[in-house]
C-alpha positions as a LaTeX table, in Angstrom:
\begin{tabular}{lrrr}
\hline
Residue & $x$ (\AA) & $y$ (\AA) & $z$ (\AA) \\
\hline
Met1 & 20.14 & 4.20 & 32.49 \\
Asn2 & 18.24 & 5.18 & 29.33 \\
Ile3 & 15.03 & 3.06 & 29.27 \\
Arg4 & 15.51 & 2.10 & 25.60 \\
Leu5 & 19.07 & 0.93 & 26.30 \\
Phe6 & 17.77 & $-1.03$ & 29.29 \\
Phe7 & 15.17 & $-2.88$ & 27.20 \\
Asn8 & 17.66 & $-3.45$ & 24.39 \\
Arg9 & 19.93 & $-5.21$ & 26.88 \\
Leu10 & 17.05 & $-7.31$ & 28.16 \\
Phe11 & 15.64 & $-8.02$ & 24.68 \\
Pro12 & 18.33 & $-7.42$ & 22.03 \\
Pro13 & 16.76 & $-6.12$ & 18.80 \\
Ala14 & 16.46 & $-8.74$ & 16.09 \\
Cys15 & 15.78 & $-8.76$ & 12.35 \\
Leu16 & 12.13 & $-9.49$ & 11.54 \\
Leu17 & 13.16 & $-12.06$ & 8.95 \\
Cys18 & 16.31 & $-13.89$ & 10.04 \\
Ser19 & 16.09 & $-13.09$ & 13.79 \\
Gly20 & 19.75 & $-12.13$ & 13.75 \\
His21 & 20.95 & $-9.18$ & 15.81 \\
Ser22 & 20.07 & $-5.92$ & 14.09 \\
Thr23 & 19.60 & $-2.33$ & 15.19 \\
Arg24 & 16.96 & $-1.98$ & 12.46 \\
Ala25 & 13.77 & $-3.94$ & 11.78 \\
Leu26 & 15.53 & $-5.70$ & 8.89 \\
Cys27 & 19.24 & $-6.42$ & 8.87 \\
Pro28 & 21.13 & $-5.06$ & 5.82 \\
Glu29 & 21.37 & $-8.51$ & 4.22 \\
Cys30 & 17.62 & $-9.23$ & 4.47 \\
His31 & 16.79 & $-5.71$ & 3.30 \\
Ala32 & 18.97 & $-6.13$ & 0.21 \\
Asp33 & 17.38 & $-9.52$ & $-0.54$ \\
Leu34 & 13.82 & $-8.16$ & $-0.68$ \\
Pro35 & 12.08 & $-8.76$ & $-4.04$ \\
Trp36 & 12.19 & $-5.21$ & $-5.41$ \\
His37 & 9.78 & $-4.44$ & $-8.26$ \\
Arg38 & 12.31 & $-3.38$ & $-10.88$ \\
Gln39 & 11.17 & $-5.19$ & $-14.03$ \\
Pro40 & 9.58 & $-3.24$ & $-16.92$ \\
His41 & 5.90 & $-2.75$ & $-16.15$ \\
Cys42 & 2.69 & $-1.05$ & $-17.21$ \\
Pro43 & 2.87 & 2.55 & $-15.94$ \\
Gln44 & $-0.82$ & 2.52 & $-15.04$ \\
Cys45 & $-1.20$ & $-0.72$ & $-13.06$ \\
Ala46 & 2.44 & $-1.89$ & $-12.56$ \\
Thr47 & 1.87 & $-5.37$ & $-14.00$ \\
Pro48 & 4.96 & $-6.54$ & $-15.96$ \\
Thr49 & 5.03 & $-5.76$ & $-19.68$ \\
Pro50 & 7.88 & $-6.51$ & $-22.13$ \\
Asp51 & 9.01 & $-2.92$ & $-22.71$ \\
Gly52 & 7.21 & $-1.03$ & $-19.98$ \\
Gln53 & 4.23 & $-0.19$ & $-22.22$ \\
Leu54 & 0.57 & $-0.04$ & $-21.18$ \\
Cys55 & $-0.83$ & $-3.53$ & $-20.64$ \\
Gly56 & $-3.77$ & $-4.87$ & $-22.62$ \\
Ala57 & $-6.12$ & $-4.70$ & $-19.64$ \\
Cys58 & $-5.46$ & $-0.98$ & $-19.07$ \\
Leu59 & $-5.82$ & $-0.27$ & $-22.79$ \\
Lys60 & $-9.13$ & $-2.12$ & $-22.98$ \\
His61 & $-10.59$ & $-0.91$ & $-19.67$ \\
Pro62 & $-8.64$ & 2.12 & $-18.40$ \\
Pro63 & $-8.84$ & 2.32 & $-14.60$ \\
Ala64 & $-9.79$ & 5.54 & $-12.82$ \\
Phe65 & $-6.30$ & 5.92 & $-11.33$ \\
Asp66 & $-3.55$ & 7.51 & $-13.40$ \\
Arg67 & $-0.46$ & 5.50 & $-12.43$ \\
Thr68 & 0.84 & 2.86 & $-10.03$ \\
Leu69 & 4.19 & 2.64 & $-8.30$ \\
Ala70 & 5.09 & $-0.52$ & $-6.38$ \\
Ala71 & 8.12 & $-0.96$ & $-4.17$ \\
Leu72 & 8.22 & $-4.74$ & $-4.02$ \\
Val73 & 6.82 & $-7.89$ & $-5.59$ \\
Tyr74 & 4.34 & $-9.83$ & $-3.47$ \\
Ala75 & 6.46 & $-12.94$ & $-3.10$ \\
Phe76 & 8.52 & $-14.47$ & $-0.31$ \\
Pro77 & 9.09 & $-13.02$ & 2.28 \\
Leu78 & 6.36 & $-10.37$ & 1.72 \\
Asp79 & 3.72 & $-13.10$ & 1.58 \\
Arg80 & 4.70 & $-13.90$ & 5.20 \\
Leu81 & 5.37 & $-10.40$ & 6.55 \\
Ile82 & 2.21 & $-8.68$ & 5.28 \\
Pro83 & $-0.27$ & $-11.25$ & 6.67 \\
His84 & 1.56 & $-11.02$ & 10.02 \\
Leu85 & 0.97 & $-7.27$ & 9.96 \\
Lys86 & $-2.68$ & $-7.42$ & 8.87 \\
Tyr87 & $-3.98$ & $-10.36$ & 10.82 \\
His88 & $-1.59$ & $-10.79$ & 13.75 \\
Gly89 & $-0.89$ & $-7.18$ & 14.69 \\
Arg90 & 2.86 & $-7.30$ & 14.06 \\
Leu91 & 3.04 & $-3.54$ & 13.71 \\
Ala92 & 6.84 & $-3.47$ & 13.37 \\
Val93 & 6.35 & $-4.61$ & 9.76 \\
Ala94 & 4.51 & $-1.40$ & 8.77 \\
Pro95 & 7.47 & 1.02 & 9.05 \\
Val96 & 9.61 & $-1.36$ & 6.98 \\
Leu97 & 7.02 & $-1.34$ & 4.19 \\
Gly98 & 6.58 & 2.43 & 4.51 \\
Glu99 & 10.32 & 2.98 & 4.21 \\
Cys100 & 10.56 & 0.72 & 1.13 \\
Leu101 & 7.65 & 2.57 & $-0.45$ \\
Ala102 & 9.15 & 5.98 & 0.28 \\
Arg103 & 12.38 & 4.87 & $-1.39$ \\
Ala104 & 10.53 & 3.55 & $-4.47$ \\
Val105 & 8.50 & 6.74 & $-5.06$ \\
Ala106 & 11.15 & 9.29 & $-4.12$ \\
Ser107 & 11.50 & 10.60 & $-7.68$ \\
Ala108 & 7.79 & 10.33 & $-8.59$ \\
Pro109 & 5.56 & 13.39 & $-9.11$ \\
Arg110 & 4.74 & 14.64 & $-5.62$ \\
Pro111 & 1.08 & 14.44 & $-4.66$ \\
Asp112 & $-0.72$ & 17.03 & $-2.56$ \\
Arg113 & $-1.81$ & 14.42 & $-0.01$ \\
Leu114 & $-1.51$ & 10.76 & 0.87 \\
Ile115 & $-4.65$ & 8.76 & 1.65 \\
Ala116 & $-4.47$ & 5.22 & 3.00 \\
Met117 & $-6.94$ & 2.65 & 1.66 \\
Pro118 & $-9.83$ & 2.98 & 4.16 \\
Leu119 & $-11.04$ & 0.11 & 6.30 \\
His120 & $-14.62$ & $-0.09$ & 7.51 \\
Thr121 & $-15.02$ & 0.87 & 11.16 \\
Gln122 & $-16.08$ & $-2.71$ & 11.99 \\
Arg123 & $-12.77$ & $-4.06$ & 10.65 \\
Ile124 & $-10.82$ & $-1.43$ & 12.58 \\
Arg125 & $-12.63$ & $-2.42$ & 15.77 \\
Glu126 & $-11.73$ & $-6.06$ & 15.15 \\
Arg127 & $-8.06$ & $-5.43$ & 14.33 \\
Gly128 & $-7.42$ & $-2.31$ & 16.38 \\
Phe129 & $-5.71$ & $-0.50$ & 13.48 \\
Asn130 & $-5.69$ & 0.07 & 9.72 \\
His131 & $-2.54$ & $-1.53$ & 8.33 \\
Ala132 & $-2.55$ & 0.77 & 5.28 \\
Thr133 & $-2.58$ & 3.83 & 7.55 \\
Glu134 & 0.38 & 2.48 & 9.52 \\
Ile135 & 2.35 & 2.03 & 6.27 \\
Ala136 & 1.29 & 5.48 & 5.06 \\
Arg137 & 2.46 & 7.15 & 8.28 \\
Glu138 & 6.05 & 6.09 & 7.65 \\
Thr139 & 5.91 & 7.04 & 3.96 \\
Ala140 & 4.43 & 10.46 & 4.78 \\
Lys141 & 7.07 & 11.10 & 7.45 \\
Arg142 & 9.98 & 10.19 & 5.18 \\
Leu143 & 8.68 & 12.21 & 2.22 \\
Arg144 & 7.34 & 15.09 & 4.35 \\
Leu145 & 3.90 & 14.82 & 2.79 \\
Pro146 & 0.55 & 15.34 & 4.55 \\
Leu147 & $-1.41$ & 12.21 & 5.42 \\
Asp148 & $-5.16$ & 12.78 & 5.09 \\
Val149 & $-7.14$ & 10.44 & 7.36 \\
Ala150 & $-10.49$ & 12.25 & 7.12 \\
Ser151 & $-11.44$ & 12.76 & 3.46 \\
Cys152 & $-12.25$ & 9.16 & 2.48 \\
Arg153 & $-14.32$ & 6.51 & 4.27 \\
Arg154 & $-15.31$ & 2.94 & 3.55 \\
Ile155 & $-19.08$ & 2.99 & 3.98 \\
Arg156 & $-19.74$ & $-0.70$ & 3.29 \\
Asp157 & $-18.08$ & $-3.54$ & 5.18 \\
Thr158 & $-17.25$ & $-5.58$ & 2.10 \\
Pro159 & $-16.18$ & $-9.24$ & 2.35 \\
Pro160 & $-12.46$ & $-9.94$ & 1.76 \\
Gln161 & $-11.42$ & $-9.81$ & $-1.90$ \\
Met162 & $-9.12$ & $-12.82$ & $-1.60$ \\
Gly163 & $-10.27$ & $-15.72$ & $-3.75$ \\
Leu164 & $-12.75$ & $-13.68$ & $-5.81$ \\
Lys165 & $-12.46$ & $-13.40$ & $-9.59$ \\
His166 & $-12.05$ & $-9.95$ & $-11.16$ \\
Ala167 & $-15.73$ & $-9.35$ & $-11.95$ \\
Ala168 & $-16.75$ & $-10.47$ & $-8.47$ \\
Arg169 & $-14.16$ & $-8.14$ & $-6.95$ \\
Gln170 & $-15.63$ & $-5.24$ & $-8.91$ \\
Arg171 & $-19.14$ & $-6.00$ & $-7.66$ \\
Asn172 & $-17.84$ & $-6.45$ & $-4.14$ \\
Val173 & $-16.39$ & $-2.92$ & $-3.87$ \\
Arg174 & $-18.96$ & $-1.04$ & $-5.95$ \\
Gly175 & $-20.20$ & 1.93 & $-3.91$ \\
Ala176 & $-17.95$ & 0.98 & $-0.98$ \\
Phe177 & $-16.35$ & 4.41 & $-0.52$ \\
Ala178 & $-17.33$ & 8.01 & 0.14 \\
Cys179 & $-15.02$ & 11.01 & $-0.26$ \\
Ser180 & $-15.45$ & 14.65 & 0.71 \\
Glu181 & $-15.07$ & 17.57 & $-1.68$ \\
Gly182 & $-11.98$ & 18.65 & 0.24 \\
Val183 & $-9.98$ & 16.73 & $-2.38$ \\
Arg184 & $-11.16$ & 18.97 & $-5.23$ \\
Gly185 & $-8.33$ & 19.94 & $-7.59$ \\
Leu186 & $-5.74$ & 17.85 & $-5.75$ \\
His187 & $-3.33$ & 15.12 & $-6.76$ \\
Ile188 & $-3.94$ & 12.26 & $-4.31$ \\
Ala189 & $-1.65$ & 9.26 & $-3.77$ \\
Leu190 & $-3.49$ & 6.21 & $-2.42$ \\
Ile191 & $-1.47$ & 3.86 & $-0.23$ \\
Asp192 & $-2.04$ & 0.19 & 0.52 \\
Asp193 & $-0.05$ & $-2.93$ & 1.29 \\
Val194 & $-0.75$ & $-4.98$ & $-1.86$ \\
Met195 & $-2.32$ & $-4.43$ & $-5.26$ \\
Thr196 & $-3.71$ & $-7.63$ & $-6.77$ \\
Thr197 & $-6.27$ & $-6.80$ & $-9.49$ \\
Gly198 & $-6.53$ & $-3.11$ & $-8.60$ \\
Thr199 & $-10.34$ & $-3.15$ & $-8.27$ \\
Ser200 & $-10.38$ & $-1.51$ & $-4.83$ \\
Phe201 & $-8.00$ & 1.19 & $-6.05$ \\
Asp202 & $-10.12$ & 1.68 & $-9.17$ \\
Glu203 & $-13.32$ & 2.16 & $-7.17$ \\
Leu204 & $-11.70$ & 4.52 & $-4.66$ \\
Ala205 & $-10.00$ & 6.52 & $-7.43$ \\
Ala206 & $-13.32$ & 6.85 & $-9.27$ \\
Thr207 & $-14.97$ & 8.06 & $-6.05$ \\
Leu208 & $-12.17$ & 10.59 & $-5.51$ \\
Lys209 & $-12.50$ & 11.91 & $-9.04$ \\
Arg210 & $-16.25$ & 12.29 & $-8.68$ \\
Ala211 & $-15.45$ & 14.36 & $-5.59$ \\
Gly212 & $-13.21$ & 16.57 & $-7.74$ \\
Ala213 & $-9.70$ & 15.10 & $-7.39$ \\
Arg214 & $-7.54$ & 16.12 & $-10.33$ \\
Glu215 & $-5.21$ & 13.11 & $-10.36$ \\
Val216 & $-4.89$ & 9.83 & $-8.47$ \\
Ser217 & $-1.73$ & 7.77 & $-8.09$ \\
Cys218 & $-1.53$ & 4.35 & $-6.45$ \\
Trp219 & 1.48 & 3.73 & $-4.22$ \\
Val220 & 1.69 & 0.13 & $-3.03$ \\
Ala221 & 4.20 & $-1.63$ & $-0.86$ \\
Ala222 & 3.90 & $-4.78$ & $-3.00$ \\
Arg223 & 2.43 & $-5.77$ & $-6.36$ \\
Ala224 & 0.98 & $-9.25$ & $-6.79$ \\
Leu225 & 2.07 & $-10.50$ & $-10.22$ \\
Pro226 & 0.09 & $-12.78$ & $-12.53$ \\
Pro227 & 1.37 & $-16.37$ & $-12.76$ \\
Pro228 & 4.00 & $-16.89$ & $-15.50$ \\
\hline
\end{tabular}
């Protein structure tokens, strides 16, 4: 007997959300009910704007990245799934997010390479993986794009950004990254699970551009939205 069929009989595959029988990580009903990021939004940071124009924050302080594309809104059930991936090692969540992201960016300008938001080596040792890299692997596979895991490093083990105000977030990530000149002249798409204020993306994009990158896009599985 095929070993996969054997294990499927012992442990029937179940949807990550409703636990119902499903041959995929999410059943069709749960997949359709995901909070897709379809409202008009700022093309640079993906925060909602009335007519899809640049938001005031990007007009006043333009970030180093050129555009942001988000697949989903960081709301239920993403606010349960993503922490389970990051902090509890539920790696089955990553391909789901990567597939959603690949679908959302399918018609976007194609970058030369994908780069996942780097984690410091200490964090990788603690967790055993970089969640952003796991998401990026699925996106790269579906879009047939190269995933670059060598050109960018996080050189400071910064404290978590959660709970910090915007200015504190900026200070927290200042000088946190290093990028090689192998990115010179390239369009890079940065991948991560969630964009909240965009300060980590801004710092990494600035570091990439100092290294010679021509263009930097942010591709995120989910966008955290400001309170109404």
